[in-house]
C-alpha positions, 0 to 999 in steps of 0.5 A: 500500499502506498501511504505516501499520499495519506494524511497522518495528523489533522487539527485546527488553528484559532484565526488571529482575530480571535487571539486578538479578542482574547488578548483585550478580554479581561484576565478573569470573567467572574459572572456567568453574564460575563462569560457569556457576553465574550462567548456572544461577541465572539460568536457574532464576529465568526461567520463576519471574518469567514471561520464558520457559524455563529457559535463560540464557546469558553472553558473557564474554572468555575470558581475563580473565573480564568479563562483557559481556553476559547474557540469558534466554529471552524469548520469553513476555515479548517475545512473539518466538519467536527471543528465546533466551537465546543470541540475546539475549545475543550480541545484546546483546554486539554491541550493546555492542562496536558490531559484528556480529563479537564475533571481530573482528581485534584483539578479545579471545577471547569466549565463549558460556557457555550452561546446555545444548546450543544449539538448532536455531536458536541453534547457527547463532547461535553460528556466525556470532556470532564468539565463539571458544568455546562452554561448555555445561552438557551435552548429550543428551536430558534437556532435551526429555525434562524440560522438553517443548520441542523442540530442533530438528533437530541434526547428529551432528557439531555440534561437530566442525563448530564445532571446524572453524570456530574455536570451541572446545566445552567440555562438561560444566560443572555438568551436574548442575545443569542436570538440576536446574533442567530438573526443577525447571521441569517441576514448575512446568509441572504446579503452575502450568500454565506455557506450554511454547511450542515442544512440537510436535516433529516431525510 
């Protein structure tokens, strides 16, 4: 077998504009609103920059408010369908701490902050990441209705399943701003012809 053309690694890198946004952010984000406001800012800018959809996620030390890592949706930028904001943020946080378990014994409590309920893929990533809390702006049909994305089949008791596994769920943090960002994205898809990369829906 000729393996010379077979890829042996893959990955994604945060765009420079995200790094600049993070450099200008406070060193700590003490409240849920502070954390979500940064996620919304990154999510709103992401499609404008052409990186991917209007999604952003943060991994934060729950008690101190220290930001460990941030991610935006990089599907278009990386050409990797799995490069959702949650996956990017969790992977970068795990890289930073040097381990796959963000909830390992002796480590601080860490949480994932996302500008909407995770999709089917990212729900699984939350389960296995080791975070002890999930903070979301909201849940419901607005995301799919406004953006055209297919979030996949989610079980009705998704939050209860997280709670059973020791992951607390907080919803409704700056929800109205999340819906505004999705509405802005919808306008951009019409005006600029943006690619809605996952819009097939159920067959």
